[in-house]
N, C-alpha and C positions, 0 to 999 in steps of 0.2 A: 628830382627837381622838376617842378611844373614849368611848362613853357608859357611865356607871356603871349599876348595876342599878336604882338609884332613878330615874334619868333614863329608862331603858328602860320601867320600870313606868308612870311618869307619861305617857310618850309613848303607850303602849299604851292607857291609860285614856282619854286625849284622843282617840285614833283611834276607839275604840269608841263614844264619845259622839257624835262627828261622824257616824259611819256610821249609827247608829241614828236620828239626827235629820235625816238626808238632806242634811247639809252636806258640802262638799269636805273630804277628810281632810288636804289640804295647806293650802288657804286656808279656814280655818274659818268665815269670814264669808260665803262664797259658796255658793250652792246647787249640789249635785252634779247632773250630767246623769243622766237617767232610766236606771236599770240599771247605773250606774257609781258609783264612790266619789270621783270627781274632778269638778271644775267644767269648764265649757267652755274656759276659758283653759288648764287643764292638758291637756285632750284635744287642743286645737289644737297646743300646744307639743310633745306627744309625737308627733303625726302629722307635724309638720314635721321633727322629728328623724329619724323613720323614713324619710320621703321622701328626705332628704339621704343617709342611709345606703344606701338602695337604689340611688340614682344613682351613688354612689361605690363600690358593691360591698362594703359593710361589713354586718355583722350588725345587724339592727334592734334587738336587745336589748343586745349588747355592741358598741357602735359604734366600737370601736378594733380589733376583730378582723375579719378578712376572712370574708365569707360563703362557704358551700360552693357549688360550681359548680351553677348553675341554681336556687339557693335563696336565701332572704332571711335565713337563720339560719346560725350558725357551728357548728363541730363540738362546741363546749361545750354549746350549746343542744340539739343533736341527741342527745348522750349523756345529758343530763339528762332529756329527754323520754322516751327509751327506758327509762331506769331507772324513771321514774314510771309508765310503762305496765306494766312488769313487776310493780311493786308492786300496782297496781290490779287487774291480771289475777289475781294470786295471792290477793288479798283478795275476788275476785268483785265488784269495784266497777265502776261505769260509767266508761268512758274519758273521757267528756266532763264528767260530774258526779261527781267522786270520792267525794262523801259519800252517793251513792245506790247501792243494790245493782243489779247488772246482771241482766237477764232471763236465766233459765236457758238455757245454750247460746249466749248472745250476749255481746258485749263492751260493750253499752250498756244504759241503763235503759229503762223503758217510755215515759217522756216523750220520749226521743230517737227511739225507734221510731215513735211517733205523729207527731212532727215530720217525720221523714224520709218517712213515708207521705204526709203532706200536701204536702210539697215535690215529691215524685215525681208526685203527681196534678196539681199546678199546671204542672209542666214538660211532662207528657204533653198536657194541654189546650192549652198554648201551641204545641206542635209540630203538633197536628192542626188547630188554628185556622188555621195557615199552609197546610198541605198539603191540608186539607179532611177532613171527617168522612164521606166517601163513598168507597166502593171505586172505583178508577179504571178497573177492567176493565169495558168496555162490555157484555160478555156476562153479567155477574154477575146472578143472579136476586134477590139481596138486597143492593143496594148500600149500604143504611143499617142495618147490623146493630148499631150502637152501638160506643162506643170500646173496650169489652172484647174485641170481635171484629175490631178493625182493627190493622194493623201498618204500619210504614214499609218500603217496598220499594226496593231499588237498581235503578233503571231499566236500567243497563248490565250487570246480572247479575254485579257484582263484589263482592257482599256478603261473601263469605268472606275475600277479601284485605283488605277494608276493616276487618273486625272484628279481624283479626290486628294491625292497626296501632293501633286505638283501644280495643280491648276491647269490652265489651257495653254501654257507656254511650252508645248511639246518640242518644238524645234530647238529652242534655247537649251532645254534639258538634255536633249540628245547630243548636242555639241559639247556641252559641259561635261557630260559623262562619256565622251569619246566614242560616240556612236555604238551602243551595245547591240548585240546580235539578235535580240528577241523582237525585232521589228522588220517590216518589209514595206515595199511600195505597192499600193493598190490604186486602181482608179476608184472614183467615188461610187460608181455603180456596184462594183465587186465588194467594196468595203461595206456598203449599206446592206447588200444582199447577204453577205457573210454574217453580219450581226443579227439579221432577222431569221436565219436558218441554222441556228445552233452552232455557229462558228465555222461553217463550211459554205463556201461559195456555190450556188446552184449550178454554175458552169461545170464544176468538177463532178457533181452528182449526175448530171444529164449525160455525161460522156459514156 
């Protein structure tokens, strides 16, 4: 049954009041989860529905429509998101926070840039906490130059082929794959010298 304009207005007013007071917009007597407009019961129900949809291969939003290959959304969701992104880009708005203006020359706002910078720093620290914050070359004159001067090296000298497969997101790939053993920490000097001298750092040859 379609709602009348009066019913829609009443529903919107009730929704706004519940949102402002921190109550669930569906179950008005229950508190909403922090950062959301729904209570824990609503959140659990939605997550359960999404989990079932993923297992059966359906879209998590339109759970009667098949999801696209390798994704959790259908072609309807994909087309809608593409249209929304076009509108945000034309209006110079952030792709994540549509009500905020994007930084000049970027597609996201300053808050997104700050968040991404913090997350990238945490990821980098996690990677070097595993592989060590010291240059692995035994002939290096400055093995502790600081994180800004360290990089991850492919021990088997297959970095170019590996980057073609995964792109430049090496830190994220290492964490996702539980820090495999074919990598080591080198300073930028040793890393570049190794790549230019047949996969062997000149420090080791000169010794």
